[in-house]
C-alpha positions in Angstrom: -74.3 2.6 -43.6 -70.7 3.5 -42.0 -71.0 4.7 -38.9 -67.9 6.0 -36.0 -66.9 2.5 -35.3 -64.9 2.6 -38.3 -62.6 4.9 -37.3 -59.4 4.2 -35.8 -59.4 5.1 -32.5 -55.8 6.0 -32.3 -57.4 8.4 -35.2 -59.5 10.5 -32.3 -59.8 13.5 -31.1 -62.4 12.7 -28.5 -64.4 15.7 -29.6 -67.3 14.5 -28.8 -69.1 15.8 -31.6 -70.2 12.2 -32.7 -72.0 11.7 -29.7 -73.6 15.0 -29.5 -74.8 15.0 -33.6 -76.7 11.2 -33.4 -79.9 11.7 -33.8 -81.0 8.5 -31.4 -78.2 9.0 -28.6 -76.4 5.7 -29.9 -73.0 6.7 -29.2 -71.2 7.0 -25.3 -68.0 8.3 -25.0 -65.8 5.6 -22.8 -62.5 6.1 -21.2 -60.0 4.1 -22.8 -57.0 1.8 -21.3 -55.1 5.2 -21.6 -57.7 7.5 -19.7 -58.6 9.0 -23.3 -62.4 9.2 -24.0 -63.3 7.4 -27.3 -66.8 6.5 -28.9 -68.5 3.7 -28.8 -71.6 2.9 -31.0 -74.6 0.7 -29.7 -75.4 -1.2 -32.6 -78.9 -2.2 -31.1 -79.9 1.7 -30.9 -78.1 3.1 -33.9 -80.1 3.5 -36.8 -77.5 3.4 -40.0 -77.5 7.3 -40.8 -73.9 7.4 -41.1 -74.2 11.2 -39.7 -71.4 10.5 -37.3 -69.2 9.1 -40.4 -70.0 12.1 -42.1 -69.2 14.4 -40.3 -66.2 13.4 -38.6 -63.5 16.1 -38.5 -60.7 13.6 -38.8 -62.5 11.7 -41.6 -63.7 14.9 -43.6 -62.0 18.0 -43.7 -63.7 21.2 -42.4 -63.8 24.2 -44.3 -62.5 27.7 -43.4 -63.3 31.1 -45.4 -59.5 32.0 -45.0 -58.2 35.4 -45.9 -56.6 35.6 -49.2 -53.4 37.4 -47.0 -53.3 36.6 -43.4 -52.6 38.7 -40.6 -49.8 37.9 -37.8 -49.2 40.3 -34.8 -47.4 40.1 -31.5 -49.7 41.1 -29.0 -50.0 42.5 -25.4 -52.9 43.0 -23.1 -52.7 46.6 -21.8 -54.2 45.8 -19.0 -51.3 44.6 -16.7 -53.5 42.6 -14.9 -55.2 40.6 -17.0 -51.9 40.1 -19.1 -50.5 38.8 -15.5 -53.3 36.6 -14.9 -53.0 34.9 -18.5 -50.3 32.2 -20.1 -48.6 34.7 -22.0 -49.9 37.8 -23.2 -53.7 38.0 -22.2 -55.5 38.7 -25.9 -58.3 35.6 -25.1 -59.5 38.0 -22.0 -59.9 41.3 -24.4 -61.8 38.9 -27.1 -63.5 37.4 -24.4 -64.5 41.0 -22.4 -65.4 42.3 -25.8 -68.2 39.5 -25.9 -69.3 39.4 -22.4 -70.0 43.7 -22.8 -72.3 42.6 -26.0 -74.6 40.1 -23.5 -72.8 37.3 -25.5 -71.5 34.0 -24.2 -67.9 32.7 -24.0 -66.9 29.0 -24.0 -63.6 27.8 -23.0 -62.1 25.3 -20.7 -62.0 25.6 -16.9 -60.8 23.5 -13.5 -64.2 21.7 -11.9 -64.2 21.7 -8.1 -61.9 18.1 -8.6 -59.5 19.8 -11.1 -60.9 18.5 -14.0 -60.4 20.3 -17.1 -63.8 20.8 -19.1 -65.8 23.1 -21.1 -67.8 25.7 -19.7 -70.0 28.5 -21.0 -69.4 32.1 -18.8 -72.0 35.2 -18.9 -70.2 37.3 -16.8 -66.8 39.3 -16.5 -66.8 38.0 -12.6 -66.2 34.2 -14.1 -63.8 34.9 -16.6 -61.1 34.1 -14.3 -61.7 30.3 -14.8 -61.3 30.1 -18.4 -57.9 32.2 -18.1 -54.7 30.7 -18.2 -53.4 27.1 -19.5 -54.5 23.8 -18.4 -52.2 21.5 -20.0 -54.6 18.4 -19.8 -57.4 17.6 -22.3 -60.0 19.4 -21.3 -63.9 17.5 -21.9 -66.4 19.5 -24.2 -69.2 18.0 -22.6 -72.4 18.9 -23.8 -71.3 22.3 -24.9 -71.0 21.8 -29.1 -75.2 21.4 -28.2 -75.4 24.4 -26.1 -73.4 26.5 -28.3 -75.5 25.9 -31.0 -78.9 26.9 -29.2 -77.0 29.9 -28.1 -76.5 31.0 -31.7 -79.8 29.9 -32.9 -81.4 32.5 -29.8 -79.0 35.0 -31.9 -76.4 35.2 -28.5 -72.8 36.0 -29.6 -70.6 33.4 -29.0 -67.2 33.1 -28.2 -65.9 29.1 -28.4 -61.8 28.5 -27.7 -60.4 25.5 -28.0 -58.1 23.2 -29.4 -58.3 23.3 -33.2 -59.5 19.5 -33.4 -62.4 20.4 -30.8 -62.9 23.7 -32.8 -62.9 21.6 -35.6 -65.4 19.4 -33.7 -67.7 22.5 -33.3 -67.4 23.8 -36.5 -68.6 19.7 -38.4 -71.2 20.0 -35.7 -72.8 23.1 -36.4 -72.5 22.7 -40.4 -73.4 26.1 -41.3 -71.9 28.9 -41.0 -72.8 31.5 -37.7 -72.3 35.5 -38.1 -72.5 35.6 -34.6 -70.1 32.6 -34.1 -66.0 33.9 -33.3 -63.8 30.7 -32.6 -60.6 30.9 -31.1 -58.2 28.3 -31.9 -54.8 27.5 -29.7 -51.6 26.6 -31.0 -50.9 23.1 -28.9 -48.0 20.9 -28.9 -50.9 17.8 -27.7 -52.7 16.8 -25.4 -52.0 14.1 -22.3 -54.1 12.0 -20.2 -56.8 13.0 -17.5 -56.2 9.8 -16.0 -52.3 10.1 -15.0 -53.2 14.0 -14.7 -55.4 12.1 -11.5 -52.4 10.0 -10.4 -49.9 13.2 -10.6 -52.4 15.0 -8.1 -52.9 11.8 -5.8 -49.7 11.5 -5.4 -48.7 15.5 -4.3 -51.5 15.2 -1.8 -50.4 11.8 -0.7 -47.0 13.4 -0.1 -48.3 16.7 1.4 -50.9 15.3 3.2 -53.2 18.2 2.2 -55.9 18.4 -0.6 -55.1 20.8 -3.7 -57.2 23.6 -3.6 -56.5 25.2 -6.9 -53.8 25.1 -10.0 -52.5 27.5 -11.9 -50.0 26.6 -14.7 -47.2 29.3 -15.4 -48.0 31.1 -12.4 -46.2 34.7 -13.1 -46.5 35.3 -9.5 -44.1 32.7 -8.7 -42.0 33.0 -11.9 -41.8 34.1 -15.7 -44.4 33.3 -18.3 -41.6 31.2 -20.0 -41.4 28.9 -17.2 -43.7 25.5 -17.6 -44.1 25.0 -13.4 -47.2 25.4 -11.6 -48.6 26.5 -8.5 -50.4 25.2 -5.9 -52.4 26.4 -3.2 -53.7 23.7 -1.1 -56.7 23.4 2.0 -54.9 25.1 4.6 -54.4 27.8 1.3 -50.6 27.7 2.0 -48.6 27.5 -1.8 -46.5 25.8 -3.6 -44.9 26.0 -6.8 -43.9 22.9 -8.8 -41.1 23.8 -11.2 -41.5 22.1 -14.7 -38.5 19.8 -14.4 -39.7 18.7 -11.0 -43.2 17.4 -12.0 -42.9 14.3 -14.1 -46.0 14.7 -15.8 -45.1 18.5 -17.0 -41.5 17.0 -17.7 -43.0 14.2 -19.9 -45.6 16.1 -21.5 -43.0 18.9 -22.9 -41.0 16.0 -24.1 -43.6 14.5 -26.2 -44.5 11.6 -24.3 -47.6 11.5 -22.7 -49.8 13.0 -26.3 -52.9 11.1 -26.9 -52.0 9.3 -30.1 -53.8 11.2 -32.7 -51.7 13.9 -31.8 -48.7 12.6 -33.6 -50.5 13.0 -36.7 -52.4 16.0 -35.7 -54.1 17.7 -39.0 -54.3 20.9 -37.6 -50.5 21.3 -37.0 -49.9 23.8 -40.0 -50.4 27.2 -41.0 -53.7 26.9 -42.5 -55.6 27.0 -39.4 -59.5 26.0 -38.5 -60.1 29.3 -36.0 -61.0 32.5 -37.1 -58.3 33.7 -34.8 -55.3 31.6 -33.3 -53.5 33.0 -30.4 -50.1 31.3 -29.1 -46.8 32.1 -26.8 -44.8 34.3 -28.9 -41.5 32.2 -28.6 -38.7 33.6 -29.6 -39.8 37.4 -29.3 -36.5 38.6 -27.5 -34.5 37.2 -30.6 -36.7 39.1 -33.3 -38.4 42.2 -31.6 -36.4 42.4 -28.1 -38.1 45.8 -28.1 -41.3 44.4 -27.6 -40.5 41.4 -25.1 -42.7 41.7 -21.4 -41.9 39.8 -18.5 -45.6 39.6 -18.4 -46.1 37.6 -21.5 -46.3 38.2 -25.4 -48.8 36.0 -27.8 -48.5 35.7 -31.5 -52.0 36.3 -32.9 -53.0 35.1 -36.1 -56.0 36.6 -37.9 -57.4 33.7 -40.3 -60.8 34.8 -41.6 -63.0 38.0 -42.6 -64.7 37.5 -38.6 -61.4 37.3 -37.3 -60.6 40.2 -38.8 -63.7 42.1 -38.0 -63.6 41.4 -34.0 -59.3 42.3 -33.7 -60.7 45.5 -35.6 -62.6 46.3 -32.6 -60.8 45.4 -29.4 -57.1 46.4 -30.6 -57.3 50.3 -28.7 -57.0 47.5 -25.9 -53.9 45.8 -27.3 -50.0 47.0 -27.5 -49.1 44.8 -30.9 -46.8 45.1 -33.7 -47.0 43.7 -37.2 -44.7 40.5 -37.6 -44.6 37.5 -40.1 -45.8 33.7 -39.9 -42.5 32.6 -40.6 -40.9 34.5 -37.7 -43.9 32.9 -35.5 -43.7 29.3 -37.2 -39.8 29.7 -36.4 -40.5 28.6 -32.3 -43.9 27.3 -32.2 -42.8 23.8 -34.1 -47.0 22.8 -34.2 -47.8 25.8 -36.9 -45.3 23.3 -39.0 -45.2 19.7 -37.7 -47.2 17.5 -35.1 -45.3 16.8 -32.6 -43.0 13.8 -32.5 -43.9 10.7 -31.0 -40.7 9.4 -29.3 -40.0 5.8 -29.7 -41.2 4.7 -25.8 -44.4 6.1 -26.5 -46.1 2.9 -26.8 -44.9 1.9 -23.4 -45.8 5.5 -21.6 -49.2 4.6 -20.5 -48.9 0.3 -19.9 -50.4 -0.5 -16.4 -51.1 2.8 -15.5 -53.8 1.8 -13.6 -52.3 -0.9 -11.9 -48.9 1.0 -10.5 -48.5 3.0 -8.1 -47.4 6.7 -9.4 -43.8 6.6 -8.2 -43.5 3.0 -9.2 -45.0 4.1 -12.5 -43.2 7.3 -13.4 -39.7 5.5 -12.7 -40.7 2.4 -15.1 -42.5 4.2 -17.8 -42.1 7.6 -17.6 -37.8 6.8 -17.0 -38.4 10.3 -14.6 -35.5 11.5 -13.0 -34.6 14.9 -11.8 -31.1 16.3 -14.0 -28.7 18.1 -12.3 -29.5 21.3 -14.7 -33.5 21.3 -13.5 -31.8 20.9 -9.4 -29.1 24.2 -10.6 -32.2 26.1 -12.8 -34.4 25.9 -9.6 -32.0 27.3 -7.3 -31.1 30.2 -9.2 -33.6 33.2 -8.7 -35.5 34.9 -11.5 -33.6 38.0 -11.3 -30.4 36.3 -12.1 -31.6 33.9 -15.2 -32.6 37.3 -16.5 -29.3 38.6 -16.1 -27.6 35.8 -17.8 -29.9 35.8 -20.3 -29.1 39.2 -21.1 -25.2 39.1 -20.5 -25.5 36.1 -23.3 -27.6 38.2 -25.2 -25.6 41.3 -25.7 -22.5 39.2 -25.2 -20.7 40.9 -22.5 
């Protein structure tokens, strides 16, 4: 019987489904040279049941009971505080609050105390801040598929959010439909290596001679929601904002250089989604519907299933929203059309990452340097940028 060792590791997403489904715990997730985890089967323990091979979402399609006619909205949270604390329009917070109010459990990505991205479960609104906002690193799902199944079997309402490959992994693991499960997938650009993220953090701490206490991507208190930079809170509680063009990690991520190999052939980068609800940044909203644009962010929400439709009806009183089309959303969200394009130099990006210091690595592997446009952009206040955008848009 075949097992998961037959999978081309460049096609593995690291979702951990196979590890959790194995009845004899013969599969271990091992970090590869690039810093991504992938499965390794202990042949001495393996009983050749083939369950990992038969369930792997990369080798088998995961079905979704898709609506005959999906519904697409531009949406934003009416609670401005929650909207500002989120990456785009703050719709995830409303979904999570609904589940928590019904004594349910919410699974999503959080930073742990070492700033490692990992999936956790929360049971109270007081913990929701942990799951808000983007984390541009591959999240470790840990044992959350098994934990979610236990919660579902105990009749708990469960919301599980993640990248499409993680949602597919969860569904493959469960192998049955649950009326008390709500899945939310993200429109994903690709996932960078946790090892590279760690090296970026170490370099920031080395230069500042201080420990990092907290990281927040796309901090709206510092810049507008369209900026991909991140804020740092140091151990002495002082703050620093790193613009996207000043971070070799973020700049390389946006250029598509540092994604996991499977991301360049992602089977989920299309309009047929695996989650009940898909959420994304509504890029281009200022062009499509300028009156609905909001400086605090706007979400694109795609309702894919009957369950997604039902939950949206329960929460839409807390949302400002308008109907739109999938074509409008796809126009500026390229990962709803196709995977991120693999750069020609991707093969060399992670070479010797373990043995090079960060400064040498970004120069030789990432070919990073600050560009004049990034320097100028960083010097211009947001108010001036907004004014210039308005002038260009109106042709005045």
